[in-house]
C-alpha positions in Angstrom: 9.2 -1.6 12.8 10.6 1.8 11.9 14.2 0.6 11.7 13.0 -1.1 8.5 12.3 2.4 7.1 8.8 1.4 6.0 8.0 4.8 4.4 10.6 4.3 1.7 9.0 0.9 1.0 5.9 2.7 -0.1 7.3 3.6 -3.6 8.3 0.0 -4.2 4.9 -1.2 -3.0 3.2 1.3 -5.4 5.3 0.2 -8.4 4.6 -3.5 -7.5 0.9 -2.7 -7.4 1.0 -0.8 -10.7 2.6 -3.8 -12.3 0.2 -6.3 -10.8 -2.8 -4.2 -11.9 -1.5 -3.1 -15.3 -1.9 -6.4 -17.1 -4.4 -6.8 -19.9 -4.5 -10.6 -20.3 -6.4 -12.4 -17.6 -4.6 -15.5 -16.2 -6.0 -18.7 -15.0 -3.7 -18.6 -11.9 -4.9 -15.1 -10.9 -5.0 -15.7 -7.1 -4.4 -13.1 -4.4 -2.0 -15.6 -2.7 0.5 -15.3 -5.6 0.4 -11.5 -5.5 0.7 -11.3 -1.8 3.6 -13.8 -1.5 5.7 -11.9 -3.9 4.7 -8.6 -2.3 5.9 -9.6 1.1 8.9 -11.4 -0.3 10.0 -8.2 -2.1 9.3 -6.2 1.1 11.5 -8.5 3.1 14.4 -8.2 0.6 14.1 -4.4 0.5 13.8 -4.1 4.3 16.9 -6.2 4.9 18.7 -4.1 2.3 17.7 -0.9 4.1 18.9 -2.2 7.4 22.3 -3.2 5.9 22.5 0.2 4.3 22.2 1.9 7.7 25.0 -0.2 9.1 27.4 0.6 6.3 26.3 4.2 5.8 26.6 5.2 9.5 29.2 7.9 8.9 27.4 9.7 6.0 24.1 9.2 7.9 25.5 10.9 10.9 26.6 13.9 8.9 23.3 14.1 7.1 21.2 13.6 10.3 19.8 10.2 9.2 20.1 6.6 10.4 19.3 7.7 13.9 18.8 4.2 15.3 22.6 3.7 15.0 23.9 7.2 15.2 22.0 7.8 18.5 22.8 4.3 19.7 19.2 3.1 19.9 20.4 -0.2 18.4 23.9 -1.7 18.0 25.1 -2.8 14.6 24.9 -6.4 15.8 21.2 -6.0 16.5 20.6 -4.3 13.2 22.3 -7.2 11.4 20.1 -9.7 13.2 17.0 -7.7 12.0 18.3 -7.9 8.5 18.8 -11.6 8.7 15.3 -12.1 10.0 13.8 -10.1 7.1 15.9 -12.1 4.6 14.8 -15.4 6.2 11.1 -14.3 6.0 11.6 -13.4 2.3 13.3 -16.8 1.6 10.3 -18.7 3.1 7.9 -16.8 0.8 10.0 -17.3 -2.3 8.7 -20.8 -3.0 5.1 -19.5 -3.1 5.8 -17.0 -5.8 5.1 -17.6 -9.5 8.1 -18.8 -11.5 8.1 -15.7 -13.7 8.6 -13.6 -10.6 11.6 -15.5 -9.3 14.2 -14.2 -11.7 13.5 -10.5 -10.9 13.1 -11.3 -7.2 16.6 -12.9 -7.2 17.9 -9.9 -9.2 16.4 -7.6 -6.5 18.2 -9.5 -3.8 21.5 -9.4 -5.5 21.2 -5.7 -6.3 20.2 -5.0 -2.7 23.3 -6.7 -1.4 25.8 -5.2 -3.7 24.3 -1.8 -3.3 25.4 -1.5 0.4 28.0 -4.2 0.9 31.7 -3.9 0.1 33.6 -4.4 -2.1 31.2 -3.3 -4.8 29.1 -0.9 -2.6 27.2 0.6 -5.5 25.6 3.3 -3.3 29.1 5.0 -3.2 29.9 4.7 -6.9 28.7 7.5 -9.3 26.2 6.4 -11.9 25.9 2.9 -10.4 24.0 4.3 -7.4 21.6 6.0 -9.9 21.2 2.9 -12.1 20.7 0.5 -9.2 18.0 2.6 -7.6 16.2 3.3 -10.9 16.2 -0.3 -11.9 15.4 -1.7 -8.5 12.5 0.5 -7.7 10.9 1.4 -11.0 12.0 -1.7 -12.9 12.2 -4.8 -10.8 9.3 -3.9 -8.5 7.0 -3.3 -11.4 8.1 -6.5 -13.3 7.7 -8.6 -10.2 4.2 -7.3 -9.7 3.3 -7.9 -13.3 4.9 -11.4 -13.2 2.1 -12.6 -11.0 -0.4 -12.4 -13.8 1.5 -12.5 -17.1 4.0 -14.9 -18.7 4.8 -12.3 -21.5 7.8 -10.7 -19.9 9.0 -8.3 -22.7 6.0 -6.0 -22.8 6.2 -5.8 -19.0 9.8 -4.8 -19.2 9.0 -2.1 -21.8 6.1 -0.8 -19.7 8.5 -0.4 -16.8 10.9 1.9 -18.6 9.0 5.2 -17.9 9.0 4.2 -14.2 12.7 3.5 -14.3 13.3 7.0 -15.7 11.0 8.6 -13.2 12.8 6.9 -10.3 16.1 8.0 -11.7 15.0 11.6 -11.7 13.6 11.3 -8.2 16.7 9.6 -6.8 19.0 12.4 -8.0 17.2 14.8 -5.7 17.8 12.5 -2.8 21.5 12.7 -3.4 21.3 16.5 -3.8 19.8 16.7 -0.3 22.6 14.6 1.1 25.5 15.9 -1.0 27.4 17.7 1.7 27.3 14.9 4.2 28.1 12.3 1.5 31.1 14.4 0.3 32.4 14.9 3.8 32.1 11.1 4.5 33.9 10.2 1.3 30.8 8.7 -0.3 31.1 9.3 -4.0 27.5 9.6 -5.2 26.5 10.8 -8.7 25.7 14.3 -7.3 29.0 14.5 -5.5 30.7 13.8 -8.8 28.7 16.2 -11.1 27.3 18.7 -8.7 23.8 19.9 -7.7 22.8 21.9 -10.8 23.8 19.2 -13.2 22.1 16.6 -11.2 18.9 18.7 -11.2 19.2 19.2 -14.9 19.7 15.4 -15.5 16.7 14.8 -13.3 14.7 17.1 -15.5 15.9 15.1 -18.6 14.8 11.8 -17.0 11.4 13.3 -16.2 10.9 14.6 -19.7 11.9 11.2 -21.2 9.5 9.4 -18.9 6.6 11.7 -19.9 7.4 11.3 -23.6 7.4 7.5 -23.3 4.0 7.4 -21.5 2.3 9.6 -24.1 4.2 8.1 -27.1 1.7 5.4 -28.0 -0.8 8.2 -28.6 1.2 9.3 -31.7 0.6 5.8 -33.2 -3.1 5.6 -32.2 -2.3 3.2 -29.3 -3.6 3.2 -25.8 -2.2 5.7 -23.3 -2.3 5.0 -19.6 -3.8 8.4 -18.4 -2.7 7.8 -14.9 0.9 7.1 -15.9 0.8 10.3 -18.1 -0.5 12.3 -15.2 2.1 11.0 -12.8 5.1 11.6 -15.2 3.7 14.9 -16.4 3.2 16.2 -12.8 6.6 14.9 -11.8 8.2 16.7 -14.9 6.7 20.0 -13.7 8.2 19.6 -10.2 11.6 18.6 -11.6 11.6 21.7 -13.9 10.6 23.9 -10.9 13.3 22.4 -8.7 15.9 22.8 -11.4 15.2 26.5 -11.9 15.0 27.1 -8.2 18.4 25.5 -7.7 19.9 27.3 -10.7 18.6 30.7 -9.3 19.9 29.9 -5.8 23.6 29.7 -7.0 23.8 33.5 -6.7 22.4 33.7 -3.2 24.1 33.6 0.2 25.0 30.1 1.4 22.3 29.9 4.1 19.6 30.9 1.6 21.0 28.5 -1.0 20.8 25.6 1.4 17.2 26.5 2.4 16.1 26.6 -1.2 17.9 23.4 -2.0 16.3 21.6 0.9 12.8 22.8 -0.2 13.2 22.3 -3.9 14.7 18.8 -3.8 12.4 17.7 -1.0 9.4 18.5 -3.2 11.1 16.8 -6.1 11.3 13.6 -4.0 7.9 13.8 -2.3 5.6 14.8 -5.1 6.5 12.0 -7.5 6.3 9.5 -4.7 2.8 10.8 -3.7 1.6 10.8 -7.3 2.8 7.2 -7.8 1.1 6.1 -4.6 -2.2 7.8 -5.6 -2.0 6.1 -9.0 -1.5 2.7 -7.3 -4.4 3.4 -4.9 -6.7 4.4 -7.7 -6.1 1.1 -9.4 -6.3 -0.9 -6.2 -8.0 0.9 -3.2 -6.8 -1.8 -0.8 -3.3 -0.2 -1.2 -4.6 2.6 1.1 -5.5 0.1 3.8 -1.8 -0.6 4.2 -0.3 2.8 3.4 -2.6 5.3 5.3 -2.2 3.8 8.8 1.5 3.4 8.2 1.9 7.1 7.2 -0.2 8.3 10.1 1.7 6.1 12.6 5.0 7.3 11.2 3.9 10.9 11.6 3.1 10.4 15.2 6.2 8.3 15.9 8.6 10.8 14.3 
């Protein structure tokens, strides 16, 4: 179960739920089976991608203290590959039960998941491509797939996903800040390895500001503002700003103190937006908690 890294599935589940419950036009085919089929199909695709990522990122994970199932020889790579194939097979079986509007972004999610970790493209080790693929995959495709269960009008859904894409971009940069030393030592060229910690934190702040502006933008034209989206992006913006100034200040400190501040600041910049998005999804659909709370509690005990 935990080799699938279920905790990092939670943001994708949250964005999927926000998409599914953010529609305004009721549909005749509004059935829970459609929503659930695509939900588990997306989960299978992402889970298989996470397992493949652990196989191909074993060296950088070892240096960063991650991917312990492989680096501590709990599983062999062959066993991990079998798990990925099983997840993909399960997703394929559910694909036919999804709504036709969902199938294009689901296929895009699968292709993106494969080229993210697998050579020769291996986007996770290419600056800017790692950032774009995470932002689009989590904040964009997951939201669009959720909304596709209840809406045939794709363009408004895509536009509604843009603030979430920007928010995920800002959050992802802090994950690469946390792993920058191990990634650089392993020859994995992420965006932060290329531009450095401070610039990554500043870029994250810019993404957060853009996401917040887009969520409150309709207010300027007398339109509807999603207060939960504004709260999530606004709260995340504050954390990104705090993390940037902490990292900028830490540059003048001794190395050990700088590492400690970086770990704390970027960890909060990853965790807080994730929690806020999950709370927003749970507010719109309380059944989200039935899945997430036991998982988080079990993961805490397991780890």
